[in-house]
VOLUMVO-168633 format. One line per 8 residues: their letters; for each residue x, y, z of N, C-alpha, C. Coordinates in steps of 0.1 Angstrom, whole numbers, plus 2048, in hexadecimal, padded with zeros to 3 digits. Layout:
<atoms>
a> X:Y:Z:X:Y:Z:X:Y:Z  ...
</atoms>
This chain:
<atoms>
xxxxxxxx> B27:43E:578:B35:43B:57C:B38:42D:579  B44:42A:576:B49:41C:573:B53:418:57E  B51:40C:583:B5A:407:58E:B62:3FB:589  B6F:3FC:589:B78:3F1:585:B7F:3EB:591  B7E:3DE:593:B84:3D8:59E:B90:3D0:59A  B9B:3D2:5A0:BA7:3CA:59D:BB3:3CE:5A6  BBE:3CA:5A3:BCA:3CE:5AA:BCF:3DB:5A4  BD1:3E5:5AC:BD5:3F2:5A6:BE4:3F5:5AA
xxxxxxxx> BEB:3FA:5A0:BF9:3FE:5A2:BFC:40B:59B  C02:414:5A2:C06:421:59D:C12:426:5A5  C18:431:5A0:C24:437:5A6:C22:446:5A8  C28:44B:5B2:C28:45A:5B4:C36:460:5B4  C40:457:5B1:C4D:45C:5B0:C56:451:5AA  C63:453:5A8:C6C:449:5A3:C6F:43F:5AE  C6B:433:5AC:C6E:429:5B7:C7C:422:5B4  C81:41C:5BF:C8D:414:5BD:C8B:405:5C0
xxxxxxxx> C7E:401:5C2:C7B:3F4:5C5:C6C:3F2:5C9  C68:3E6:5CB:C5A:3E3:5CD:C54:3EA:5DA  C5C:3EC:5E4:C57:3F1:5F1:C5A:400:5F3  C5D:407:5E8:C60:415:5E9:C53:41C:5EC  C53:427:5F4:C47:42E:5F7:C3F:434:5EB  C46:436:5E0:C3F:43B:5D4:C38:431:5CC  C39:424:5D0:C32:419:5CA:C25:417:5D1  C1A:418:5CA:C0D:416:5D1:C06:40A:5CA
xxxxxxxx> C02:401:5D3:BFC:3F4:5CE:BF1:3F0:5D7  BE5:3EF:5D2:BD9:3EA:5D9:BD6:3DC:5D3  BD6:3D2:5DB:BD4:3C4:5D7:BC5:3C2:5D3  BBC:3CA:5D8:BAE:3C9:5D4:BA8:3D7:5D5  BA7:3DD:5C9:BA3:3EB:5C8:B97:3ED:5BF  B90:3F8:5C1:B86:3FC:5B8:B89:40A:5B3  B8B:40B:5A6:B8D:417:59F:B80:41C:599  B7B:427:59E:B6F:42D:599:B71:438:58F
xxxxxxxx> B6B:436:583:B6D:440:578:B60:448:577  B62:455:576:B57:45F:574:B5A:466:568  B53:462:55D:B56:468:550:B65:465:54C  B6C:46F:548:B7A:46D:544:B84:46E:54F  B7F:46F:55C:B88:471:567:B87:465:571  B91:463:579:B90:45A:584:B89:461:590  B7F:45B:595:B77:461:5A1:B7E:45D:5AE  B82:450:5AF:B88:44B:5BB:B90:43E:5B9
xxxxxxxx> B99:43C:5C1:BA1:42F:5C2:BA0:42A:5D0  B99:41F:5D3:B97:41B:5E0:B9A:40C:5E2  B9E:408:5EE:B9E:3F9:5F0:B8F:3F4:5EF  B8E:3E8:5EB:B80:3E3:5E9:B78:3E4:5F6  B7F:3E1:601:B78:3E2:60E:B73:3F0:611  B7A:3FA:60D:B76:408:60F:B6B:40B:606  B6B:406:5FA:B60:408:5F0:B53:403:5F6  B54:3F7:5FB:B48:3F1:601:B43:3F8:60D
xxxxxxxx> B4D:3FD:616:B49:404:622:B43:411:61E  B46:417:613:B40:424:60E:B33:422:608  B2E:416:607:B20:413:602:B20:40C:5F4  B2C:409:5EF:B2C:402:5E2:B28:3F4:5E4  B25:3ED:5D9:B22:3DF:5DA:B2A:3D7:5CF  B2C:3CA:5D2:B34:3C2:5C8:B2D:3C2:5BA  B20:3C3:5BA:B19:3C3:5AD:B1C:3CF:5A4  B21:3DA:5AA:B24:3E6:5A3:B31:3E5:59B
xxxxxxxx> B3A:3DC:59F:B47:3DD:599:B49:3D3:58E  B52:3D7:584:B56:3CE:57A:B63:3C7:580  B62:3BA:583:B6D:3B4:58A:B77:3AE:580  B83:3B5:580:B8E:3B1:577:B99:3A9:57E  B97:3A6:58A:BA1:39E:591:BA5:391:58A  BB1:38D:58A:BBD:393:591:BC5:39D:589  BBF:3A4:580:BC5:3AD:577:BCC:3B9:57F  BD7:3BE:57A:BDD:3CA:57F:BD8:3D6:577
xxxxxxxx> BD2:3E0:57E:BCE:3EC:577:BD8:3F7:57A  BDD:3FD:56F:BE8:407:570:BE4:413:568  BEA:41F:56A:BE9:42A:561:BED:426:553  BE6:42B:549:BEA:428:53B:BF8:42B:538  BFE:424:52F:C0C:426:52B:C0F:433:523  C1A:439:525:C1E:445:51F:C2A:443:516  C28:445:509:C33:443:4FF:C38:451:4FB  C45:454:4FE:C4A:461:4FC:C52:463:4EF
xxxxxxxx> C51:459:4E7:C57:45B:4D9:C53:44F:4D0  C4B:453:4C6:C46:449:4BC:C43:450:4AF  C44:449:4A4:C41:44E:497:C35:447:491  C2A:44E:491:C1D:448:48C:C1E:444:47D  C26:44C:475:C26:448:466:C2F:43C:463  C36:436:46E:C3F:42B:46B:C3A:41D:46F  C2D:41C:471:C27:40F:475:C2B:404:46C  C2A:407:45F:C2C:3FC:455:C3A:3F8:452
xxxxxxxx> C44:3FE:459:C52:3FA:457:C58:3F4:463  C50:3F1:46D:C55:3EA:479:C5C:3DD:474  C68:3DB:479:C6F:3CF:475:C75:3CF:467  C78:3DA:462:C7E:3DB:454:C8D:3D8:456  C91:3CE:44E:C9E:3C8:44F:CAA:3D2:44B  CB4:3D2:454:CC1:3D7:450:CC4:3E5:452  CD1:3E8:452:CD7:3F5:452:CD5:3FD:460  CDD:407:461:CDD:40F:46D:CD6:41C:46A
xxxxxxxx> CD6:426:474:CCC:431:474:CCA:438:467  CD5:43F:462:CD3:448:456:CCF:440:44A  CD5:435:447:CD1:42D:43C:CC3:427:43D  CBF:424:44A:CB2:41F:44D:CA7:429:44A  CAA:436:44D:CA1:441:44A:C9F:442:43B  CAA:441:433:CA8:442:425:CA1:436:41F  CA4:42B:424:C9E:41F:41D:C90:41C:421  C8C:41F:42E:C7F:41B:433:C76:427:438
xxxxxxxx> C7C:42F:441:C73:439:447:C6E:444:43E  C77:449:436:C73:454:42C:C69:44E:422  C6B:443:41C:C61:43E:412:C53:43C:419  C54:436:425:C47:434:42D:C40:441:42F  C47:44C:432:C41:459:435:C3C:460:429  C42:45D:41D:C3D:463:411:C2F:45F:40D  C2B:453:412:C1D:44E:40F:C13:457:416  C17:45E:420:C0D:467:427:C0A:474:41F
xxxxxxxx> C0F:475:413:C0B:480:40B:BFC:47E:407  BF7:472:408:BE9:46F:405:BE1:471:412  BD8:47B:412:BD0:47D:41F:BC8:471:423  BC2:46A:41A:BBA:45E:41E:BC2:454:424  BCE:452:41F:BD7:448:425:BDB:44C:433  BDE:459:435:BE2:45F:442:BD6:45D:44C  BCA:45F:448:BBF:45E:452:BBD:44F:456  BBE:446:44C:BBC:438:44F:BC7:433:459
xxxxxxxx> BD4:437:456:BDF:433:45F:BDE:439:46D  BD9:445:46E:BD7:44C:47B:BCE:444:484  BC3:43F:47E:BB9:437:486:BC0:42A:48A  BC7:423:481:BCE:417:484:BD9:419:48F  BDF:424:48E:BEA:427:498:BE4:427:4A6  BD9:42E:4A8:BD3:42F:4B5:BCF:422:4BA  BC9:41A:4B1:BC4:40D:4B5:BD0:404:4BA  BDB:405:4B4:BE7:3FD:4B8:BED:403:4C5
xxxxxxxx> BEC:410:4C7:BF1:415:4D4:BE8:40F:4DF  BDB:410:4DD:BD2:40B:4E8:BD4:3FC:4EA  BD6:3F5:4E0:BD8:3E6:4E1:BE4:3E3:4EA  BEE:3EC:4E9:BFA:3EB:4F1:BF9:3F1:4FF  BEE:3F7:502:BEC:3FD:50F:BF1:40B:510  BF5:411:505:BFA:41F:504:BEE:428:503  BEE:432:50B:BE3:43C:50B:BE7:44A:508  BF4:44D:50A:BFA:45A:506:C06:458:4FE
xxxxxxxx> C07:460:4F3:C13:45E:4EA:C17:46C:4E5  C24:46E:4E5:C2B:479:4DE:C30:474:4D1  C2A:478:4C6:C2D:472:4B9:C31:47B:4AE  C39:476:4A6:C3C:47D:499:C30:47A:48F  C2E:484:486:C25:481:47B:C2E:482:46F  C2B:489:464:C34:48B:459:C34:499:456  C3B:49D:44B:C3B:4AB:446:C2E:4B0:441  C25:4A6:43E:C18:4AA:438:C0F:4AF:442
xxxxxxxx> C0A:4BB:441:C01:4C1:44C:BF5:4B8:44F  BEF:4B2:444:BE3:4AA:446:BE6:49D:44E  BF3:499:44F:BF6:48D:457:BF4:490:466  BF8:49D:46A:BF5:4A1:477:BE7:4A3:47A  BE0:4A9:471:BD1:4AB:472:BCA:49D:474  BCF:493:46C:BC9:486:46C:BCA:480:47A  BD6:481:480:BD9:47B:48D:BD0:482:498  BD0:48F:498:BC9:496:4A2:BBA:493:4A0
xxxxxxxx> BB5:492:494:BA7:490:492:BA3:482:497  BAC:478:495:BA9:46A:49A:BAA:46A:4A9  BB3:471:4AF:BB4:472:4BD:BA8:479:4C4  BA3:483:4BD:B97:48A:4C2:B8B:481:4C3  B8A:478:4B9:B7E:46F:4B9:B7E:465:4C5  B89:462:4CB:B89:459:4D6:B8F:460:4E3  B91:46D:4E2:B95:475:4EE:BA3:471:4F3  BAC:46D:4EA:BB9:468:4EE:BC2:474:4F0
xxxxxxxx> BCC:472:4F9:BD6:47C:4FC:BE2:47A:4F3  BE3:482:4E8:BED:482:4DE:BF4:48F:4DD  C01:48E:4DD:C0A:49A:4DA:C11:497:4CD  C0F:4A1:4C4:C15:49E:4B6:C17:4AC:4B0  C1E:4AB:4A4:C20:4B7:49C:C26:4B4:48F  C24:4BD:485:C29:4BB:478:C39:4BA:478  C3E:4B0:471:C4D:4AF:471:C53:4BA:468  C5E:4BF:46D:C65:4CA:466:C72:4C4:45F
xxxxxxxx> C72:4C5:452:C7E:4C1:44B:C7F:4CA:43E  C8A:4D0:43C:C8B:4D7:42F:C99:4D5:428  CA0:4CA:42C:CAC:4C6:425:CAF:4B8:429  CB8:4B2:421:CBD:4A4:423:CB2:49A:425  CA8:49B:41D:C9D:492:41D:C97:491:40F  C8F:487:40B:C8A:486:3FE:C81:493:3FA  C80:497:3EE:C78:4A3:3EA:C6A:4A2:3EF  C64:497:3F0:C56:496:3F4:C54:498:403
xxxxxxxx> C60:499:40A:C5F:49A:419:C66:4A7:41E  C69:4B0:415:C70:4BC:419:C66:4C8:417  C66:4D2:420:C5F:4DE:41F:C67:4E8:416  C60:4EF:40E:C67:4F9:405:C6C:505:40D  C67:507:419:C6B:512:422:C6D:50D:430  C6C:515:43A:C6D:511:448:C61:50B:44E  C55:50C:447:C48:506:44B:C43:50C:458  C48:518:45C:C43:51E:468:C35:522:468
xxxxxxxx> C2F:527:45D:C21:52B:45D:C18:51F:45E  C1C:514:457:C14:508:457:C14:502:465  C20:502:46B:C21:4FD:479:C18:505:483  C18:512:481:C11:51B:48A:C02:518:488  BFD:516:47C:BEF:513:479:BEB:506:480  BF3:4FC:47F:BF0:4EF:485:BF0:4F1:495  BFA:4F8:49A:BFB:4FA:4A8:BEE:501:4AD  BEA:50B:4A7:BDF:513:4AC:BD2:50B:4AA
xxxxxxxx> BD1:502:4A0:BC5:4FA:49E:BC4:4EF:4A9  BCF:4E9:4AD:BCE:4DD:4B5:BD3:4DE:4C3  BDC:4E6:4C6:BE2:4E6:4D4:BD8:4EA:4DE  BD6:4E2:4E8:BCD:4E5:4F3:BBE:4E1:4EF  BBC:4DC:4E4:BAE:4D7:4E0:BAC:4CA:4E7  BA3:4CA:4F1:BA0:4BD:4F8:BAD:4B9:4FF  BB1:4AC:4FC:BBD:4A7:502:BC9:4A7:4F9  BC8:4AF:4EF:BD3:4AF:4E5:BDD:4BA:4E8
xxxxxxxx> BEA:4B8:4E5:BF4:4C1:4E6:BFD:4C1:4DA  C03:4CC:4D7:C0C:4CE:4CB:C1A:4CD:4CE  C22:4C7:4C5:C31:4C6:4C7:C37:4CC:4BA  C3F:4D6:4BB:C47:4DA:4B0:C52:4CF:4AE  C53:4CA:4A1:C5A:4BE:49F:C64:4BE:493  C6F:4C5:495:C7A:4C3:48C:C80:4B5:48D  C80:4AE:481:C84:4A0:482:C91:49E:489  C9C:4A4:484:CA8:4A6:48B:CB0:4B0:483
xxxxxxxx> CBB:4B4:489:CC3:4C0:483:CC7:4BD:475  CCA:4B1:472:CCF:4AE:464:CC5:4B2:459  CB8:4B1:45D:CAE:4B4:452:CA8:4C2:454  CAD:4CB:45C:CA8:4D8:45E:CB4:4E2:45D  CB2:4ED:455:CBC:4F7:454:CBA:501:45F  CC4:50B:460:CC4:515:46B:CB6:51C:46B  CB1:520:460:CA5:528:460:C99:520:465  C98:514:462:C8D:50B:467:C8E:509:476
xxxxxxxx> C9A:506:47B:C9C:505:489:C99:512:490  C9E:51D:48B:C9B:52A:491:C8C:52D:492  C85:52B:488:C77:52D:488:C70:524:492  C74:517:493:C6F:50E:49C:C71:513:4AA  C7D:518:4AD:C7F:51E:4BA:C77:52A:4BE  C75:532:4B4:C6C:53E:4B6:C5E:53A:4B9  C59:530:4B1:C4B:52C:4B3:C4A:525:4C1  C54:51E:4C5:C54:518:4D3:C53:523:4DE
xxxxxxxx> C5B:52D:4DC:C5B:538:4E6:C4E:540:4E6  C47:540:4DB:C3B:547:4DA:C2F:540:4E1  C31:533:4E3:C26:52B:4E7:C2A:522:4F3  C2B:528:4FF:C2E:520:50B:C25:514:50D  C2A:509:510:C22:4FC:512:C22:4F4:506  C27:4F9:4FA:C28:4F1:4EE:C35:4E9:4F0  C36:4DD:4EA:C41:4D4:4EC:C4B:4D5:4E0  C57:4D1:4E2:C61:4CF:4D8:C65:4C1:4D8
xxxxxxxx> C64:4BA:4CC:C66:4AC:4CB:C70:4A9:4BF  C7B:4A3:4C2:C85:4A0:4B8:C8E:494:4BC  C98:493:4B5:CA2:488:4B7:CB0:48E:4BB  CB8:487:4C2:CC5:48C:4C5:CCE:480:4C9  CDB:481:4C4:CE6:478:4C8:CE1:469:4C8  CDB:465:4BD:CD7:457:4BC:CE2:44E:4B7  CEA:453:4AE:CF4:44B:4A7:D00:453:4A4  D0C:44D:4A5:D18:455:4A2:D19:45B:494
xxxxxxxx> D14:454:48A:D14:45A:47D:D0B:466:47C  CFF:466:483:CF6:471:484:CFD:47D:48A  D04:47B:495:D0B:486:49C:D15:48C:493  D1D:484:48C:D28:489:483:D21:492:478  D16:48D:472:D0F:494:467:D0A:4A1:46C  D05:4A1:478:CFF:4AD:47E:D0A:4B8:481  D15:4B4:486:D1F:4BE:489:D26:4C3:47D  D26:4BB:472:D2B:4C0:465:D22:4CB:45F
xxxxxxxx> D15:4CA:462:D0B:4D4:45D:D0B:4E0:466  D0E:4DF:472:D0E:4EA:47C:D1C:4EC:482  D26:4F0:47A:D34:4F0:480:D36:4FA:48B  D2D:504:48C:D2E:50E:497:D29:508:4A4  D22:4FD:4A5:D1D:4F8:4B1:D28:4F0:4B9  D27:4F1:4C6:D30:4EA:4CF:D2E:4DB:4CF  D21:4D8:4CE:D1D:4CA:4CE:D0F:4C9:4C9  D0A:4BD:4C8:CFC:4BA:4C2:CF2:4C2:4CA
xxxxxxxx> CF2:4C2:4D7:CE8:4C9:4DF:CE9:4D8:4DD  CF5:4DD:4DA:CF6:4EB:4D8:CF0:4EF:4CB  CEF:4E6:4C1:CE8:4EA:4B5:CD9:4EE:4B8  CD3:4E6:4C0:CC5:4E9:4C4:CC4:4F5:4CD  CCE:4F6:4D6:CCE:500:4E1:CCF:50E:4DA  CD7:50F:4D0:CD9:51C:4C9:CCC:522:4C3  CC2:519:4C1:CB6:51D:4BB:CAA:51D:4C5  CAE:51C:4D2:CA3:51D:4DC:C9B:510:4DE
xxxxxxxx> CA0:505:4DA:C98:4F8:4DA:C9B:4EF:4E6  CA3:4F3:4EF:CA5:4EC:4FB:C9D:4F2:506  C91:4ED:50A:C88:4F2:514:C83:4E7:51D  C7B:4EB:527:C76:4E0:52F:C6A:4D9:529  C66:4DD:51D:C5C:4D6:515:C62:4CF:509  C6F:4CD:509:C76:4C7:4FE:C79:4B8:501  C75:4B0:4F8:C78:4A1:4FA:C80:49D:4ED  C8B:497:4F0:C94:492:4E5:C95:483:4E6
xxxxxxxx> C92:47C:4DB:C94:46E:4DB:CA2:46A:4DA  CA6:45F:4E2:CB2:458:4E2:CBD:45E:4EB  CC4:468:4E7:CCE:46E:4F0:CD9:464:4F5  CDC:45A:4ED:CE5:450:4F2:CF3:455:4F3  CF7:45E:4EA:D05:462:4EA:D07:470:4EE  CFF:475:4F7:D00:483:4FC:D0D:484:505  D14:48E:503:D20:490:50C:D1C:496:519  D26:497:522:D23:49D:52F:D1E:4AC:52E
xxxxxxxx> D25:4B4:526:D1F:4C2:525:D11:4C2:51F  D0E:4B9:516:D01:4B9:511:CF6:4B4:51B  CFA:4AB:523:CF1:4A6:52E:CEF:4B1:538  CFA:4B9:53B:CF8:4C4:545:CEF:4CE:53F  CEF:4D1:532:CE6:4DB:52C:CD8:4D5:52C  CD6:4C8:529:CC9:4C2:52A:CC3:4C4:538  CCB:4C2:542:CC6:4C3:550:CC2:4D1:553  CCB:4DB:54F:CC8:4E9:553:CBC:4EE:54B
xxxxxxxx> CBA:4E9:53F:CAF:4EE:537:CA2:4E7:53A  CA3:4DB:540:C97:4D3:543:C93:4CA:537  C9C:4C9:52D:C99:4C1:521:C99:4B2:525  C91:4AA:51F:C8F:49C:522:C94:493:517  C98:487:51B:C9C:47C:512:C91:472:511  C8E:46D:505:C85:461:504:C8E:455:501  C8E:44C:50A:C96:43F:509:C8E:436:500  C95:432:4F5:C8F:42A:4EB:C98:41D:4E9
xxxxxxxx> C98:414:4F2:CA1:409:4F2:C9F:3FF:4E7  C92:3FC:4E3:C8F:3F3:4D8:C95:3F8:4CB  C93:405:4C8:C99:40B:4BC:CA8:40B:4BC  CAD:40F:4C8:CBC:410:4C9:CC3:402:4C7  CBD:3F8:4CC:CC2:3EA:4CA:CC1:3E6:4BB  CB5:3E8:4B6:CB2:3E4:4A8:CBB:3EB:49E  CBD:3F8:49F:CC6:3FF:496:CD4:3FF:49A  CD8:3F9:4A5:CE6:3F8:4A9:CEB:406:4AD
xxxxxxxx> CE3:40E:4B2:CE7:41C:4B5:CEF:41E:4C2  CED:415:4CC:CF4:416:4D8:CEC:414:4E4  CF1:414:4F0:CEB:411:4FC:CEA:41D:505  CDE:422:507:CDD:42E:510:CE0:42B:51E  CE8:433:525:CEC:431:533:CE2:439:53C  CD8:432:541:CCD:439:549:CD3:43E:556  CDC:437:55C:CE2:43B:568:CEA:448:566  CF0:44A:55B:CF8:456:558:CEE:462:557
xxxxxxxx> CE3:460:550:CD9:46A:54E:CD4:46E:55C  CD1:464:564:CCC:467:572:CD6:46F:57A  CE3:46C:578:CED:473:580:CED:482:57C  CEA:485:570:CEA:493:56B:CDC:49A:56E  CD3:492:572:CC5:498:575:CBD:49A:569  CBF:492:55E:CB8:493:552:CAC:489:553  CA0:48E:552:C94:486:552:C92:47F:545  C8B:473:546:C88:46C:539:C7B:465:539
xxxxxxxx> C76:463:52D:C6A:45A:52B:C6F:44E:523  C66:446:51E:C69:43B:516:C61:43B:509  C68:438:4FE:C61:438:4F1:C63:42B:4E9  C58:427:4E3:C59:41B:4DB:C60:41E:4CD  C5F:42A:4C9:C66:42F:4BC:C61:427:4B0  C55:422:4AF:C50:41C:4A3:C53:426:497  C59:421:48C:C5D:414:489:C6B:410:48A  C74:419:48F:C81:415:493:C81:40A:49E
xxxxxxxx> C77:40C:4A7:C74:402:4B1:C6E:3F6:4AB  C6B:3EC:4B3:C67:3DF:4AD:C58:3DC:4B1  C51:3E6:4B6:C43:3E4:4B9:C3D:3EF:4C2  C30:3EE:4C4:C29:3F9:4CC:C2A:3F6:4DB  C2D:3EA:4DF:C2C:3E6:4ED:C36:3ED:4F5  C31:3F5:4FF:C3B:3FB:509:C40:3F0:512  C39:3E5:514:C3F:3DA:51C:C4B:3D4:515  C4A:3D1:508:C56:3CC:501:C61:3D7:501
xxxxxxxx> C5D:3E3:500:C68:3EE:500:C6F:3EE:50D  C67:3EC:518:C6E:3EC:525:C77:3E0:527  C73:3D5:521:C7B:3C9:521:C89:3CC:51A  C88:3D2:50F:C95:3D6:508:C9D:3E0:511  C95:3E9:518:C9C:3F2:520:CA3:3EB:52C  C9D:3E1:531:CA4:3D9:53B:CB1:3D3:536  CB0:3CE:52A:CBD:3C8:524:CC7:3D2:522  CC4:3DE:51D:CCD:3E9:51C:CD4:3EC:529
xxxxxxxx> CCC:3ED:533:CD1:3F1:540:CDA:3E6:545  CD7:3D9:543:CE0:3CE:547:CED:3CF:540  CED:3D3:533:CFA:3D4:52C:D02:3E0:531  CFB:3E9:538:D02:3F5:53E:D05:3F2:54C  D03:3E6:551:D06:3E2:55F:CFE:3EA:569  CF1:3EC:564:CE8:3F3:56D:CDB:3EB:56D  CD6:3E8:579:CCA:3E1:57B:CBE:3EA:57B  CB5:3E9:571:CA9:3F1:570:C9D:3E9:576
xxxxxxxx> C99:3ED:582:C8F:3E6:58A:C82:3E8:582  C7A:3DD:582:C6D:3DE:57B:C64:3E9:580  C65:3ED:58C:C5D:3F8:591:C61:405:58B  C6E:406:589:C74:412:582:C6F:412:573  C6F:407:56D:C6B:406:55F:C5D:40A:55D  C54:404:566:C46:408:565:C43:416:568  C4B:41C:572:C4A:42A:575:C4D:432:568  C57:42E:561:C5B:436:555:C50:437:54A
xxxxxxxx> C47:42D:549:C3D:42D:53F:C30:432:544  C2F:436:551:C23:43B:557:C26:449:55C  C28:44A:569:C2B:457:570:C37:45E:56A  C42:456:567:C4E:45D:562:C4B:463:554  C44:45B:54B:C41:461:53E:C38:46D:53F  C2F:46D:548:C26:478:54A:C2E:484:54F  C38:482:558:C40:48D:55D:C48:493:552  C4E:48B:549:C56:490:53E:C4E:498:535
xxxxxxxx> C41:496:534:C38:49E:52C:C30:4A9:533  C34:4AB:540:C2D:4B5:548:C1E:4B2:549  C1B:4A6:54A:C0D:4A1:54B:C0A:49A:557  C13:49A:561:C11:492:56D:C05:496:575  BFF:4A2:573:BF3:4A6:57A:BE7:4A1:573  BE8:49A:568:BDD:495:560:BDD:486:55E  BE9:480:55C:BEA:472:559:BF5:46C:560  BF7:45F:560:C02:458:565:C01:453:573
xxxxxxxx> BF5:456:57A:BF3:452:588:BE5:44E:589  BE2:445:593:BD4:442:596:BD0:44A:5A2  BC8:454:5A0:BC4:45D:5AB:BB7:464:5A7  BB0:468:5B1:BA4:470:5AE:BA7:47D:5A6  B9F:47F:59C:BA2:48B:593:BAB:489:588  BB2:47E:587:BBB:47C:57C:BB2:477:570  BB8:479:564:BB1:474:558:BB1:464:558  BA6:45E:554:BA4:450:555:BAA:449:549
xxxxxxxx> BB7:449:548:BBE:441:53E:BC4:435:546  BC0:429:543:BC3:41E:54A:BC7:412:541  BD0:40A:546:BD3:3FD:53F:BD1:3F2:549  BCB:3E7:544:BC8:3DB:54C:BD1:3D0:548  BDA:3CC:551:BE3:3C1:54E:BDE:3B4:553  BDC:3AB:54A:BD7:39D:54E:BDC:393:544  BE3:389:548:BE8:37F:53E:BDC:378:536  BDE:377:529:BD5:36F:521:BD5:361:526
xxxxxxxx> BCA:35B:526:BC9:34D:52B:BD1:344:523  BD9:33B:529:BE1:331:522:BEE:336:51D  BF1:343:51F:BFD:349:51A:C09:346:523  C15:347:51E:C21:345:526:C21:34F:531  C1C:35C:52E:C1C:366:538:C13:361:544  C08:35B:541:BFF:357:54C:C06:34C:555  C0D:343:54E:C15:339:555:C20:33F:55E  C27:349:559:C31:34F:560:C2C:358:56C
xxxxxxxx> C21:35F:56A:C1B:367:574:C16:35F:580  C11:353:57C:C0C:34A:587:C17:345:590  C24:346:58B:C2F:342:594:C35:34D:59B  C31:35A:598:C38:365:59E:C35:366:5AD  C3F:369:5B5:C3E:369:5C3:C3D:377:5C9  C40:381:5C0:C3F:38F:5C5:C39:397:5B9  C35:3A4:5BC:C30:3AD:5B2:C3B:3B0:5A8  C47:3B1:5AD:C53:3B4:5A4:C54:3A9:59A
xxxxxxxx> C54:39D:59E:C55:391:595:C4A:391:58B  C3E:395:58F:C33:395:586:C34:3A0:57B  C38:3AC:580:C3A:3B6:576:C46:3B3:56C  C50:3AD:571:C5B:3A9:569:C57:39F:55E  C4E:396:561:C48:38D:558:C40:395:54D  C39:39F:551:C32:3A7:547:C3B:3AE:53D  C47:3B2:542:C50:3B8:539:C54:3AF:52E  C58:3A3:531:C5E:39A:527:C54:391:520
xxxxxxxx> C48:38F:526:C3E:386:51F:C31:38D:51D  C2F:39A:520:C22:3A0:51F:C1F:3A8:512  C28:3A9:509:C25:3B1:4FD:C19:3AC:4F5  C18:39F:4F4:C0D:399:4EC:C02:394:4F5  C04:392:502:BFA:38B:50A:BF7:392:517  BFC:39E:519:BFB:3A5:526:BF0:3AF:528  BED:3B6:51D:BE3:3C1:51E:BD5:3BC:51B  BCD:3BC:525:BBF:3B7:524:BB5:3C2:51F
xxxxxxxx> BB8:3CF:524:BAF:3DA:520:BB6:3E7:522  BB1:3F1:51B:BB6:3FE:51C:BAB:408:51C  BAB:411:526:BA1:41C:527:BA7:429:524  BA1:431:51B:BA5:43E:518:B9A:448:51C  B9E:451:524:B94:45B:52A:B88:454:52F  B8A:449:535:B7F:442:53C:B77:438:533  B7A:438:526:B73:42F:51D:B7C:423:518  B77:417:518:B7F:40C:513:B82:40D:504
xxxxxxx> B8E:40F:500:B92:410:4F2:B98:403:4ED  B9C:3FA:4F6:BA1:3ED:4F2:B9D:3E3:4FC  B98:3D7:4F8:B95:3CC:500:B99:3BF:4F9  BA2:3B7:4FF:BA6:3AB:4F9:B9B:3A2:4F7  B9B:39C:4EB:B90:392:4E7:B91:386:4F0  B86:380:4F4:B86:374:4FC:B8C:368:4F4  B94:360:4FA:B9A:355:4F3:B90:34A:4EF
</atoms>
């Protein structure tokens, strides 16, 4: 067994402040790992009383140990276009995203990128990700093979597109057979899960969406991962292609794609009827503030989603987003909420990328909390020596102030280590 000593923070529900009963904080804790699971989480005094010794522990104090971060929307093939200048959504896809994804026609390139993608996730403290691949089946195989080698919890699936995309990125048919083969090969293997992944309605015809819905109905527990209502131009183009639909959500609903295992990125411009349907179906929204700000898509109203009872996670949306860091993504989320006249408490923000993200993926019985029996995905937050973050944390008077500092200053200097299934997959180099 491995014993980690530090300050432990986790959530068992949505908090509204530091002193909410669903906020759990131990100022001096020992987290004991037994293989890929957490064996126990105890105050240090209780660990000693139970027969433990100080010599047994790896002392990480004053670091904060939390559940690993959960990214509910990211594109692994878009790493190399982070920060690509100019344009809004649809033109950005044509100019940057589609050319980047065409390079994944080369299997060797896809495998190399998959390994690099996981390394960057772990460096950012992210241990679970719901991610797009490309239309190439081997790009999905490559990511799952890389995840298997380090026992990472990855949810992914072949992207579905058969129109309104470059020839190298469109399927000649509905791709249902290929999708089924990949699903049956990977879903439920170890910690891997499969997501049926129509890019968005603009790039999928009726037949492809219908077959996606049939496949989803045949395999309970498989996810549906797509985009919705990100940009006004996207909405107009979608409704022009599906004139029979009442609204954007209805396009997906007609094909059986709104389920309690469906996660849609963005959702900025969803109407009241669409949010009502999301709530009744259990469909989730992935809040992608960095991408939405970068592409000028709009400001998601989190308070409005909450009023309708729509659950959400948080997504970095690489490469429309501006980096892998969920801390930086939360900082942008805070700004979006400020512009919406809504104060997003740091405890709520950290809940969203731990327990909240796990709930949106139906994985709260496995990840997102520090408790005996949970999978040992952990992130260790500790400022790099000499960093501005270290200087700011030293001045913090409360845990809330400290966490807020991590949001705005922690992207480059906040994550000291990341454990995946009990094994260290990232450790910051000593200065």
